[in-house]
DRENFILO-109075 format. One record per residue (C-alpha): residue in three letters; x, y, z. Coordinates in nm, 3 decimals, padded with zeros to 5 digits. Each point is the difference from the previous one (the first is absolute). Example, Ala and Ser with C-alpha at 12.3 -4.5 7.8 and 13.67 -1.06 7.14 Angstrom:
# residues 2
residu / px / py / pz
Ala / 01.230 / -00.450 / 00.780
Ser / 00.137 / 00.344 / -00.066
This chain:
# residues 585
residu / px / py / pz
Unk / -02.307 / -03.371 / -02.180
Unk / -00.153 / -00.023 / -00.325
Unk / -00.325 / -00.110 / -00.076
Unk / 00.151 / -00.321 / -00.157
Unk / 00.237 / -00.080 / 00.296
Unk / -00.338 / 00.003 / 00.203
Unk / -00.160 / -00.259 / -00.233
Unk / 00.041 / -00.341 / 00.027
Unk / 00.153 / -00.167 / -00.268
Unk / -00.202 / -00.269 / -00.219
Unk / 00.239 / -00.200 / -00.121
Unk / 00.153 / -00.007 / 00.383
Unk / -00.351 / -00.153 / 00.116
Unk / -00.001 / -00.224 / -00.241
Unk / 00.309 / -00.138 / 00.058
Unk / -00.034 / -00.051 / 00.372
Unk / -00.213 / -00.241 / -00.050
Unk / 00.213 / -00.214 / -00.205
Unk / 00.297 / -00.005 / 00.269
Unk / -00.215 / -00.103 / 00.241
Unk / -00.164 / -00.290 / -00.203
Unk / 00.334 / -00.115 / -00.050
Unk / 00.106 / 00.024 / 00.334
Unk / -00.346 / -00.264 / 00.107
Unk / 00.059 / -00.174 / -00.329
Unk / 00.365 / -00.095 / 00.164
Unk / -00.113 / -00.056 / 00.316
Unk / -00.292 / -00.220 / -00.135
Unk / 00.226 / -00.210 / -00.219
Unk / 00.213 / -00.101 / 00.335
Unk / -00.289 / -00.090 / 00.223
Unk / -00.266 / -00.106 / -00.239
Unk / 00.201 / -00.283 / -00.242
Unk / 00.199 / -00.171 / 00.299
Unk / -00.391 / -00.068 / 00.142
Unk / -00.133 / -00.053 / -00.324
Unk / 00.278 / -00.266 / -00.096
Unk / -00.052 / -00.160 / 00.374
Unk / -00.365 / -00.071 / -00.034
Unk / 00.023 / -00.121 / -00.339
Unk / 00.267 / -00.288 / 00.141
Unk / -00.256 / -00.077 / 00.289
Unk / -00.308 / -00.091 / -00.202
Unk / 00.262 / -00.179 / -00.286
Unk / 00.153 / -00.217 / 00.268
Unk / -00.161 / -00.329 / 00.124
Unk / -00.057 / -00.008 / 00.375
Unk / 00.264 / -00.281 / 00.049
Unk / 00.281 / 00.241 / -00.119
Unk / 00.069 / 00.177 / 00.328
Unk / 00.366 / -00.013 / -00.018
Unk / -00.015 / 00.120 / -00.319
Unk / -00.246 / 00.306 / 00.087
Unk / 00.260 / 00.080 / 00.305
Unk / 00.313 / 00.020 / -00.233
Unk / -00.254 / 00.235 / -00.252
Unk / -00.116 / 00.209 / 00.282
Unk / 00.396 / 00.075 / 00.108
Unk / 00.045 / 00.086 / -00.389
Unk / -00.277 / 00.227 / -00.010
Unk / 00.141 / 00.174 / 00.342
Unk / 00.285 / 00.041 / -00.124
Unk / -00.129 / 00.170 / -00.341
Unk / -00.193 / 00.206 / 00.154
Unk / 00.284 / 00.169 / 00.204
Unk / 00.211 / 00.044 / -00.295
Unk / -00.283 / 00.153 / -00.163
Unk / -00.100 / 00.237 / 00.268
Unk / 00.388 / 00.092 / 00.037
Unk / 00.000 / 00.060 / -00.378
Unk / -00.361 / 00.230 / 00.003
Unk / 00.135 / 00.177 / 00.320
Unk / 00.334 / 00.055 / -00.214
Unk / -00.202 / 00.082 / -00.301
Unk / -00.217 / 00.276 / 00.185
Unk / 00.314 / 00.172 / 00.166
Unk / 00.122 / 00.060 / -00.356
Unk / -00.283 / 00.143 / -00.122
Unk / -00.028 / 00.232 / 00.297
Unk / 00.336 / 00.038 / -00.002
Unk / -00.013 / 00.105 / -00.392
Unk / -00.323 / 00.183 / 00.040
Unk / 00.048 / 00.196 / 00.300
Unk / 00.352 / 00.024 / 00.173
Unk / 00.212 / 00.047 / -00.326
Unk / -00.223 / 00.339 / -00.133
Unk / 00.005 / 00.104 / 00.391
Unk / 00.423 / -00.042 / -00.028
Unk / 00.048 / 00.155 / -00.294
Unk / -00.222 / 00.281 / 00.079
Unk / 00.117 / 00.126 / 00.353
Unk / 00.356 / -00.063 / -00.167
Unk / -00.093 / 00.296 / -00.285
Unk / -00.107 / 00.180 / 00.344
Unk / 00.250 / -00.005 / 00.175
Unk / 00.232 / 00.125 / -00.326
Unk / -00.241 / 00.288 / -00.005
Unk / 00.087 / 00.102 / 00.375
Unk / 00.329 / -00.034 / -00.088
Unk / 00.068 / 00.225 / -00.234
Unk / 00.108 / -00.222 / -00.289
Unk / -00.115 / 00.023 / -00.365
Unk / -00.228 / -00.261 / -00.095
Unk / -00.141 / -00.122 / -00.312
Unk / -00.385 / 00.003 / -00.037
Unk / -00.163 / -00.386 / 00.138
Unk / -00.072 / -00.252 / -00.282
Unk / -00.344 / -00.151 / 00.116
Unk / -00.213 / -00.220 / -00.161
Unk / -00.322 / 00.155 / -00.090
Unk / -00.176 / -00.223 / 00.128
Unk / 00.114 / -00.061 / 00.259
Unk / -00.151 / -00.008 / 00.407
Unk / 00.253 / 00.270 / 00.083
Unk / -00.038 / 00.214 / -00.295
Unk / -00.159 / 00.228 / 00.160
Unk / 00.217 / 00.074 / 00.285
Unk / 00.330 / -00.034 / -00.232
Unk / -00.143 / 00.303 / -00.205
Unk / -00.025 / 00.242 / 00.361
Unk / 00.368 / -00.065 / 00.035
Unk / 00.084 / 00.103 / -00.308
Unk / -00.220 / 00.332 / -00.004
Unk / 00.196 / 00.026 / 00.332
Unk / 00.295 / -00.061 / -00.167
Unk / -00.052 / 00.265 / -00.260
Unk / -00.120 / 00.263 / 00.266
Unk / 00.352 / -00.076 / 00.225
Unk / 00.160 / 00.014 / -00.309
Unk / -00.154 / 00.364 / -00.092
Unk / 00.047 / 00.122 / 00.396
Unk / 00.382 / -00.086 / -00.028
Unk / 00.045 / 00.212 / -00.351
Unk / -00.178 / 00.260 / 00.141
Unk / 00.260 / -00.036 / 00.287
Unk / 00.266 / 00.029 / -00.145
Unk / -00.076 / 00.305 / -00.242
Unk / -00.082 / 00.179 / 00.364
Unk / 00.323 / -00.095 / 00.158
Unk / 00.163 / 00.069 / -00.333
Unk / -00.191 / 00.383 / 00.019
Unk / 00.111 / 00.030 / 00.410
Unk / 00.371 / -00.045 / -00.055
Unk / 00.013 / 00.272 / -00.226
Unk / -00.220 / 00.238 / 00.146
Unk / 00.240 / -00.114 / 00.260
Unk / 00.325 / 00.070 / -00.141
Unk / -00.173 / 00.369 / -00.155
Unk / -00.046 / 00.299 / 00.181
Unk / -00.361 / 00.161 / -00.009
Unk / 00.008 / 00.343 / -00.041
Unk / 00.296 / -00.013 / -00.209
Unk / 00.012 / -00.333 / -00.207
Unk / 00.363 / 00.026 / 00.104
Unk / 00.151 / -00.354 / 00.083
Unk / -00.009 / -00.034 / 00.367
Unk / 00.273 / -00.019 / 00.298
Unk / -00.059 / -00.368 / 00.016
Unk / -00.005 / -00.040 / -00.424
Unk / 00.346 / 00.189 / 00.042
Unk / 00.145 / -00.266 / 00.241
Unk / -00.111 / -00.232 / -00.196
Unk / 00.211 / 00.162 / -00.304
Unk / 00.290 / 00.075 / 00.182
Unk / 00.028 / -00.390 / 00.116
Unk / 00.071 / -00.049 / -00.342
Unk / 00.219 / 00.280 / -00.079
Unk / 00.174 / -00.056 / 00.254
Unk / 00.076 / -00.344 / -00.060
Unk / 00.108 / 00.118 / -00.367
Unk / 00.214 / 00.229 / 00.144
Unk / 00.199 / -00.225 / 00.190
Unk / 00.060 / -00.254 / -00.241
Unk / 00.102 / 00.284 / -00.274
Unk / 00.203 / 00.220 / 00.286
Unk / -00.161 / 00.268 / -00.077
Unk / -00.226 / 00.259 / 00.295
Unk / -00.365 / 00.112 / 00.026
Unk / -00.085 / 00.405 / 00.082
Unk / -00.326 / 00.061 / 00.237
Unk / -00.141 / 00.325 / -00.042
Unk / -00.245 / 00.137 / 00.249
Unk / -00.213 / 00.280 / -00.072
Unk / -00.183 / 00.238 / 00.209
Unk / -00.195 / 00.316 / -00.060
Unk / 00.093 / 00.254 / 00.152
Unk / -00.279 / 00.195 / 00.270
Unk / -00.310 / -00.272 / -00.163
Unk / -00.124 / -00.010 / 00.326
Unk / -00.059 / 00.397 / 00.017
Unk / -00.110 / -00.048 / -00.422
Unk / -00.297 / -00.256 / 00.164
Unk / -00.084 / 00.187 / 00.306
Unk / -00.069 / 00.306 / -00.160
Unk / -00.176 / -00.136 / -00.340
Unk / -00.173 / -00.282 / 00.106
Unk / 00.074 / -00.431 / -00.058
Unk / -00.129 / 00.003 / -00.306
Unk / 00.187 / 00.270 / -00.152
Unk / 00.319 / -00.189 / 00.176
Unk / -00.099 / -00.305 / -00.166
Unk / 00.008 / 00.140 / -00.300
Unk / 00.294 / 00.169 / 00.086
Unk / 00.177 / -00.325 / 00.056
Unk / -00.123 / -00.226 / -00.319
Unk / 00.105 / 00.315 / -00.232
Unk / 00.322 / -00.020 / 00.166
Unk / -00.030 / -00.420 / -00.044
Unk / -00.058 / 00.046 / -00.397
Unk / 00.303 / 00.273 / 00.007
Unk / 00.304 / -00.187 / 00.196
Unk / -00.079 / -00.315 / -00.216
Unk / 00.037 / 00.206 / -00.349
Unk / 00.342 / 00.083 / 00.138
Unk / 00.162 / -00.349 / 00.092
Unk / 00.089 / -00.218 / -00.280
Unk / -00.169 / -00.318 / -00.109
Unk / 00.251 / -00.166 / 00.171
Unk / -00.058 / 00.141 / 00.369
Unk / -00.255 / -00.086 / 00.238
Unk / -00.245 / 00.283 / 00.146
Unk / -00.179 / -00.079 / 00.278
Unk / -00.265 / 00.219 / 00.262
Unk / 00.117 / -00.063 / 00.353
Unk / -00.143 / 00.174 / 00.307
Unk / -00.214 / 00.295 / -00.011
Unk / 00.206 / 00.253 / -00.210
Unk / 00.275 / -00.211 / -00.093
Unk / 00.173 / -00.178 / -00.297
Unk / 00.210 / -00.242 / -00.055
Unk / 00.262 / -00.034 / -00.305
Unk / 00.176 / -00.310 / -00.085
Unk / 00.275 / 00.012 / -00.259
Unk / 00.157 / -00.303 / -00.067
Unk / 00.348 / 00.058 / -00.124
Unk / 00.102 / 00.340 / 00.005
Unk / 00.375 / 00.073 / -00.074
Unk / 00.118 / 00.147 / 00.223
Unk / -00.155 / 00.268 / 00.303
Unk / 00.000 / 00.309 / -00.305
Unk / -00.246 / -00.205 / -00.159
Unk / -00.194 / -00.068 / 00.326
Unk / -00.001 / 00.392 / 00.067
Unk / -00.086 / 00.092 / -00.359
Unk / -00.312 / -00.166 / 00.037
Unk / -00.103 / 00.094 / 00.348
Unk / 00.047 / 00.376 / -00.154
Unk / -00.205 / -00.059 / -00.275
Unk / -00.279 / -00.143 / 00.216
Unk / 00.037 / 00.318 / 00.228
Unk / -00.063 / 00.222 / -00.326
Unk / -00.273 / -00.185 / -00.074
Unk / -00.164 / 00.018 / 00.301
Unk / 00.072 / 00.392 / 00.029
Unk / -00.212 / 00.091 / -00.382
Unk / -00.363 / 00.120 / 00.070
Unk / -00.247 / -00.250 / 00.033
Unk / -00.398 / 00.057 / -00.084
Unk / -00.228 / -00.144 / 00.234
Unk / -00.329 / 00.018 / -00.250
Unk / -00.261 / -00.132 / 00.241
Unk / 00.115 / 00.242 / 00.315
Unk / 00.111 / 00.285 / -00.239
Unk / 00.296 / 00.040 / 00.120
Unk / 00.350 / 00.064 / -00.167
Unk / 00.270 / -00.092 / 00.285
Unk / 00.353 / 00.049 / -00.016
Unk / 00.200 / -00.275 / 00.234
Unk / 00.361 / -00.125 / 00.071
Unk / 00.082 / -00.357 / 00.131
Unk / 00.315 / -00.111 / 00.198
Unk / 00.162 / -00.361 / -00.081
Unk / 00.246 / -00.246 / 00.185
Unk / 00.226 / -00.234 / -00.189
Unk / 00.126 / -00.342 / 00.101
Unk / 00.209 / -00.212 / -00.158
Unk / -00.035 / -00.408 / -00.025
Unk / 00.194 / -00.158 / 00.106
Unk / 00.214 / 00.240 / 00.187
Unk / -00.247 / 00.177 / 00.232
Unk / -00.260 / -00.317 / 00.035
Unk / -00.047 / -00.389 / -00.105
Unk / -00.345 / -00.054 / -00.018
Unk / -00.289 / 00.248 / -00.078
Unk / -00.038 / 00.145 / 00.366
Unk / 00.287 / 00.063 / 00.093
Unk / 00.067 / 00.160 / -00.316
Unk / -00.309 / 00.211 / 00.029
Unk / 00.051 / 00.062 / 00.321
Unk / 00.338 / 00.150 / -00.120
Unk / -00.142 / 00.180 / -00.240
Unk / -00.283 / 00.141 / 00.257
Unk / 00.290 / 00.139 / 00.184
Unk / 00.151 / 00.185 / -00.283
Unk / -00.314 / 00.143 / -00.066
Unk / -00.043 / 00.149 / 00.385
Unk / 00.302 / 00.181 / -00.015
Unk / -00.070 / 00.134 / -00.408
Unk / -00.325 / 00.119 / 00.192
Unk / 00.175 / 00.151 / 00.268
Unk / 00.263 / 00.200 / -00.176
Unk / -00.235 / 00.183 / -00.241
Unk / -00.244 / -00.030 / -00.280
Unk / 00.058 / -00.187 / -00.361
Unk / 00.340 / -00.181 / 00.046
Unk / 00.112 / -00.352 / 00.044
Unk / 00.208 / -00.198 / 00.221
Unk / 00.183 / -00.313 / 00.027
Unk / -00.028 / -00.245 / 00.268
Unk / 00.313 / 00.018 / 00.251
Unk / 00.067 / -00.231 / 00.255
Unk / 00.028 / 00.273 / 00.301
Unk / -00.407 / 00.054 / -00.088
Unk / -00.101 / -00.303 / 00.212
Unk / 00.176 / 00.142 / 00.319
Unk / -00.187 / 00.321 / -00.097
Unk / -00.320 / -00.232 / -00.021
Unk / 00.082 / -00.187 / 00.360
Unk / 00.069 / 00.349 / 00.154
Unk / -00.352 / 00.170 / -00.170
Unk / -00.186 / -00.343 / 00.168
Unk / 00.190 / 00.009 / 00.280
Unk / -00.125 / 00.420 / 00.054
Unk / -00.356 / -00.056 / -00.089
Unk / 00.022 / -00.291 / 00.269
Unk / 00.153 / 00.251 / 00.270
Unk / -00.242 / 00.267 / -00.110
Unk / -00.311 / -00.209 / 00.041
Unk / 00.132 / -00.107 / 00.344
Unk / 00.013 / 00.414 / 00.074
Unk / -00.338 / 00.069 / -00.080
Unk / -00.096 / -00.295 / 00.279
Unk / 00.244 / 00.106 / 00.238
Unk / -00.004 / 00.370 / -00.019
Unk / 00.297 / 00.084 / -00.094
Unk / -00.090 / 00.270 / -00.176
Unk / 00.054 / 00.373 / 00.144
Unk / -00.056 / 00.366 / -00.078
Unk / 00.258 / 00.277 / -00.031
Unk / -00.092 / 00.334 / -00.024
Unk / 00.172 / 00.310 / -00.153
Unk / -00.156 / 00.371 / 00.051
Unk / -00.070 / 00.241 / -00.276
Unk / 00.118 / 00.349 / 00.096
Unk / -00.095 / 00.363 / -00.107
Unk / 00.343 / 00.109 / 00.005
Unk / -00.074 / 00.317 / -00.018
Unk / -00.277 / 00.028 / 00.293
Unk / 00.187 / -00.231 / 00.204
Unk / -00.302 / -00.272 / 00.046
Unk / -00.077 / -00.336 / -00.142
Unk / -00.273 / -00.030 / -00.215
Unk / -00.020 / -00.367 / -00.022
Unk / 00.209 / -00.353 / -00.011
Unk / 00.063 / -00.271 / -00.217
Unk / -00.044 / -00.376 / 00.130
Unk / 00.300 / -00.191 / -00.112
Unk / 00.024 / -00.392 / 00.015
Unk / 00.195 / -00.249 / 00.179
Unk / 00.094 / -00.311 / 00.045
Unk / 00.121 / -00.130 / 00.351
Unk / 00.169 / -00.315 / -00.143
Unk / 00.077 / -00.266 / 00.310
Unk / 00.359 / -00.076 / -00.149
Unk / 00.057 / 00.314 / -00.287
Unk / -00.079 / 00.265 / 00.227
Unk / -00.209 / 00.317 / -00.051
Unk / -00.061 / 00.003 / -00.423
Unk / -00.135 / 00.272 / -00.210
Unk / -00.254 / -00.050 / -00.288
Unk / 00.300 / -00.010 / -00.244
Unk / 00.114 / -00.329 / 00.146
Unk / -00.368 / -00.193 / -00.037
Unk / -00.175 / 00.212 / -00.171
Unk / 00.055 / -00.148 / -00.384
Unk / -00.026 / -00.357 / 00.183
Unk / -00.369 / 00.079 / 00.118
Unk / -00.110 / 00.116 / -00.331
Unk / 00.158 / -00.367 / -00.141
Unk / -00.199 / -00.212 / 00.184
Unk / -00.311 / 00.206 / 00.040
Unk / -00.039 / 00.094 / 00.346
Unk / 00.036 / 00.409 / -00.036
Unk / -00.377 / 00.044 / 00.011
Unk / -00.013 / -00.154 / 00.333
Unk / 00.297 / 00.180 / 00.120
Unk / -00.162 / 00.310 / -00.154
Unk / -00.305 / -00.060 / 00.207
Unk / 00.203 / -00.056 / 00.345
Unk / 00.166 / 00.382 / -00.074
Unk / -00.344 / 00.120 / -00.040
Unk / -00.105 / -00.104 / 00.338
Unk / 00.309 / 00.055 / 00.166
Unk / 00.050 / 00.366 / -00.142
Unk / -00.373 / 00.056 / 00.113
Unk / 00.030 / -00.135 / 00.367
Unk / 00.307 / 00.145 / 00.087
Unk / -00.194 / 00.368 / -00.185
Unk / -00.318 / -00.012 / 00.219
Unk / 00.215 / -00.052 / 00.322
Unk / 00.204 / 00.319 / -00.041
Unk / -00.283 / 00.196 / -00.124
Unk / -00.220 / -00.132 / 00.311
Unk / 00.288 / 00.094 / 00.208
Unk / 00.005 / 00.352 / -00.137
Unk / 00.310 / 00.014 / -00.220
Unk / 00.017 / 00.127 / -00.350
Unk / 00.200 / -00.227 / -00.198
Unk / -00.128 / 00.169 / -00.334
Unk / -00.164 / -00.171 / -00.303
Unk / 00.152 / -00.413 / 00.011
Unk / 00.175 / -00.078 / -00.318
Unk / -00.071 / -00.416 / -00.089
Unk / 00.183 / -00.151 / -00.305
Unk / -00.158 / -00.206 / -00.234
Unk / 00.109 / -00.275 / -00.227
Unk / -00.081 / -00.042 / -00.338
Unk / -00.204 / -00.299 / 00.039
Unk / -00.217 / 00.210 / 00.273
Unk / -00.019 / 00.289 / -00.151
Unk / -00.163 / -00.169 / -00.343
Unk / -00.256 / -00.213 / 00.258
Unk / -00.388 / 00.097 / -00.063
Unk / -00.057 / -00.042 / 00.342
Unk / 00.264 / 00.228 / 00.129
Unk / -00.247 / 00.310 / 00.094
Unk / -00.226 / -00.274 / 00.162
Unk / 00.304 / -00.061 / 00.226
Unk / 00.091 / 00.351 / 00.060
Unk / -00.339 / 00.083 / 00.068
Unk / -00.041 / -00.292 / 00.264
Unk / 00.298 / 00.071 / 00.192
Unk / -00.064 / 00.388 / 00.019
Unk / -00.403 / -00.083 / 00.193
Unk / 00.271 / -00.307 / 00.203
Unk / 00.189 / 00.290 / 00.123
Unk / -00.225 / 00.294 / 00.032
Unk / 00.269 / 00.166 / -00.260
Unk / -00.124 / 00.231 / -00.266
Unk / 00.148 / -00.009 / -00.358
Unk / 00.167 / 00.322 / 00.057
Unk / 00.279 / -00.145 / 00.216
Unk / 00.099 / -00.263 / -00.245
Unk / 00.198 / 00.078 / -00.292
Unk / 00.094 / -00.295 / -00.277
Unk / 00.334 / -00.042 / -00.145
Unk / 00.108 / -00.200 / -00.302
Unk / 00.305 / 00.040 / -00.166
Unk / 00.029 / 00.165 / -00.372
Unk / 00.047 / -00.362 / -00.170
Unk / -00.279 / -00.131 / 00.110
Unk / -00.262 / 00.240 / -00.162
Unk / 00.213 / -00.050 / -00.327
Unk / -00.006 / -00.367 / 00.033
Unk / -00.360 / 00.011 / 00.109
Unk / -00.128 / 00.336 / -00.247
Unk / -00.311 / -00.212 / -00.036
Unk / -00.122 / -00.082 / 00.336
Unk / 00.118 / 00.254 / 00.217
Unk / -00.196 / 00.280 / -00.109
Unk / -00.306 / -00.165 / 00.047
Unk / 00.085 / -00.109 / 00.339
Unk / 00.141 / 00.379 / 00.063
Unk / -00.371 / 00.103 / -00.071
Unk / -00.098 / -00.213 / 00.267
Unk / 00.243 / 00.111 / 00.221
Unk / -00.109 / 00.363 / -00.026
Unk / -00.335 / -00.141 / 00.038
Unk / 00.101 / -00.070 / 00.335
Unk / 00.174 / 00.355 / 00.039
Unk / 00.344 / -00.210 / 00.042
Unk / 00.329 / 00.228 / -00.130
Unk / 00.250 / -00.133 / -00.255
Unk / 00.327 / 00.038 / -00.003
Unk / 00.251 / -00.109 / -00.283
Unk / 00.281 / -00.149 / 00.175
Unk / 00.404 / -00.052 / -00.137
Unk / -00.051 / 00.310 / -00.264
Unk / 00.289 / 00.031 / -00.209
Unk / 00.125 / -00.380 / -00.048
Unk / -00.277 / -00.069 / -00.243
Unk / -00.125 / 00.126 / -00.334
Unk / -00.285 / 00.266 / 00.087
Unk / -00.181 / 00.236 / -00.204
Unk / -00.159 / 00.334 / 00.010
Unk / -00.316 / -00.187 / -00.128
Unk / 00.013 / -00.275 / 00.202
Unk / 00.020 / 00.193 / 00.304
Unk / -00.255 / 00.204 / -00.137
Unk / -00.248 / -00.280 / -00.043
Unk / 00.090 / -00.111 / 00.348
Unk / -00.017 / 00.281 / 00.174
Unk / 00.185 / -00.091 / 00.346
Unk / 00.016 / 00.209 / 00.308
Unk / 00.310 / -00.054 / 00.108
Unk / 00.354 / -00.093 / -00.238
Unk / 00.297 / -00.138 / 00.214
Unk / 00.344 / 00.037 / -00.182
Unk / 00.218 / -00.283 / 00.057
Unk / 00.302 / 00.043 / 00.231
Unk / 00.201 / -00.102 / -00.279
Unk / -00.081 / 00.332 / -00.142
Unk / 00.054 / 00.205 / 00.355
Unk / 00.323 / -00.138 / 00.079
Unk / 00.191 / 00.173 / -00.233
Unk / -00.156 / 00.334 / 00.109
Unk / 00.140 / 00.253 / 00.001
Unk / 00.366 / -00.129 / -00.141
Unk / -00.132 / -00.153 / -00.286
Unk / -00.118 / 00.190 / -00.278
Unk / -00.177 / -00.243 / -00.211
Unk / -00.184 / -00.127 / 00.308
Unk / -00.070 / 00.373 / 00.036
Unk / -00.131 / 00.098 / -00.307
Unk / -00.249 / -00.320 / 00.000
Unk / -00.102 / 00.107 / 00.314
Unk / -00.103 / 00.340 / -00.081
Unk / -00.189 / -00.133 / -00.296
Unk / -00.209 / -00.234 / 00.191
Unk / -00.073 / 00.259 / 00.219
Unk / -00.118 / 00.243 / -00.229
Unk / -00.155 / -00.284 / -00.188
Unk / -00.198 / -00.090 / 00.325
Unk / -00.072 / 00.426 / 00.054
Unk / -00.142 / 00.015 / -00.356
Unk / -00.246 / -00.282 / 00.069
Unk / -00.073 / 00.041 / 00.349
Unk / 00.150 / -00.279 / 00.164
Unk / 00.163 / 00.024 / 00.348
Unk / 00.376 / -00.114 / -00.011
Unk / 00.154 / -00.218 / 00.327
Unk / 00.394 / -00.062 / 00.012
Unk / 00.103 / -00.339 / 00.100
Unk / 00.324 / -00.091 / 00.098
Unk / 00.108 / 00.372 / 00.166
Unk / 00.269 / -00.044 / 00.187
Unk / 00.196 / 00.315 / 00.043
Unk / -00.082 / 00.348 / 00.091
Unk / 00.148 / 00.088 / -00.359
Unk / -00.264 / -00.236 / -00.143
Unk / -00.266 / 00.133 / 00.216
Unk / 00.044 / 00.389 / -00.095
Unk / 00.056 / -00.018 / -00.356
Unk / -00.304 / -00.218 / -00.016
Unk / -00.154 / 00.286 / 00.211
Unk / 00.129 / 00.284 / -00.188
Unk / -00.218 / -00.174 / -00.327
Unk / -00.302 / 00.031 / 00.179
Unk / 00.057 / -00.402 / 00.134
Unk / -00.130 / 00.004 / 00.348
Unk / -00.128 / -00.363 / 00.041
Unk / 00.318 / -00.190 / 00.086
Unk / 00.074 / -00.336 / 00.137
Unk / 00.288 / -00.170 / 00.077
Unk / 00.248 / -00.059 / 00.250
Unk / 00.113 / 00.315 / 00.080
Unk / -00.419 / 00.052 / 00.101
Unk / -00.004 / -00.376 / 00.172
Unk / 00.116 / -00.318 / -00.059
Unk / -00.318 / -00.246 / -00.036
Unk / -00.056 / -00.213 / 00.346
Unk / -00.218 / -00.207 / 00.147
Unk / -00.355 / 00.159 / 00.107
Unk / 00.065 / -00.034 / 00.402
Unk / 00.306 / 00.220 / -00.108
Unk / -00.173 / 00.223 / -00.217
Unk / -00.267 / 00.051 / 00.167
Unk / 00.229 / 00.098 / 00.268
Unk / 00.122 / 00.266 / -00.199
Unk / -00.302 / 00.106 / -00.058
Unk / -00.032 / 00.049 / 00.368
Unk / 00.292 / 00.185 / 00.017
Unk / 00.068 / 00.174 / -00.333
Unk / -00.249 / -00.030 / -00.222
Unk / -00.141 / 00.327 / 00.009
Unk / 00.291 / 00.212 / -00.142
Unk / 00.280 / -00.174 / -00.165
Unk / 00.358 / 00.147 / 00.030
Unk / 00.323 / -00.166 / -00.127
Unk / 00.028 / -00.086 / 00.375
Unk / -00.309 / -00.189 / 00.029
Unk / 00.077 / -00.221 / -00.275
Unk / -00.139 / -00.392 / 00.097
Unk / 00.275 / -00.254 / 00.137
Unk / 00.159 / -00.274 / -00.234
């Protein structure tokens, strides 16, 4: 409080006695005047006038009573005027301030006893008004911030939902449609893991600006979750206009983007899912869900594609959700099992290794091969858990066989894309080998050809860590992708497995023979051992042997069987493999 507010007001001190004097004079007038009148009457009357005196006393008593009542009323009026009414006015003003009502300044007489208090109340009113103005400005800023994406500066999903409500209302009145496009960057997670989150943020920001420059003024774009963007097209005239917009956005994403801070120039592709209002969804959430399903379809078909929503996608989603739930339960209930298929040296007639193949013994659908459930496991993020189970189960079986004096050869374990690019894989492998008492020479890791094509940045680094442990690398399903000599030279795998689709036509199909001979020659030139998969006939075995491919795998040499059956086969016939020593189906 200011010094002037603490010092008493001199005028207030001079006025206080005048108020008290007025009250005392009023009381004195009400009591003294009747007494003086009674005394004068006593002195003026003769001793003989007793009766008149009695009447006069009664009149005086009445006068005193009336004047006392009048004096009391005067006092109460003065008290109300000087105290109660000002206090009520100040209290009403304070209640208005507490209620948040806009109030004018108090017009208070400068010489009044309550003027200092009134000035304090006015100061409080001004302070509250300032705080309310600041609060409204802060609320406006917060509302704006809540509607914008902090990274890209684009509207966020909440603002898009609000805008959709207005556009949908206009579309209903005008009998028009809306199109919602969901754009997802392909392999963004790999890019983010490889170059770091700072480079990922710079990429998203740059892509946001590029996509915003591609849409019309009437269109709306926002950033969704992660690497996804949403574009709302009001009133497109037919699906061809929507398709043209999707193509334009896809081509914009594919243009190389320079990341100044990260020091990289990147080239990515995108996938787009399209949903139409009102046919594919009656509200924003329903439409966004349909666009997300269409985006999933685009990603499953390849890169750089767009797909329109189709009603059957809902059923696919329900199947995927059910598969995810069943896979989680399968891990908990130990429904997975490994089957083993031998890899043989067909020239020497002996086992040189085996491959662990995952199977799911489903309680209702029976025994399932990976093609029936692996894609679902990838989509629901369970591949790493399943891979960990496979690694532990395979090492357990291998340690048991070695401990029993059997010779299963080198055990091959398949790696998923998620596991192959995991930086923690080398530590996981080292721990598994130590825990089961195995040497790295007893294991080899298999990745499919398309894995190192998709993950060309991460696999070579992971491969260096595997080789530091002494583990061998095999490229599985070779011949189904688009491998080049330069990629094989960079990776230098110990083995290639020719895919069974190429072996199947041997030796009758000339094209398959030419491709197989080319692969064998290429591998021989690079010093890479070749294993032929899918050998099912003696003719296939002999054709491969004549061309120097002795390492073979397929039903002719043994079908995949559970671990106990494979162990029994090793005990009985595993040392020498002949045409009659194949595993039972």
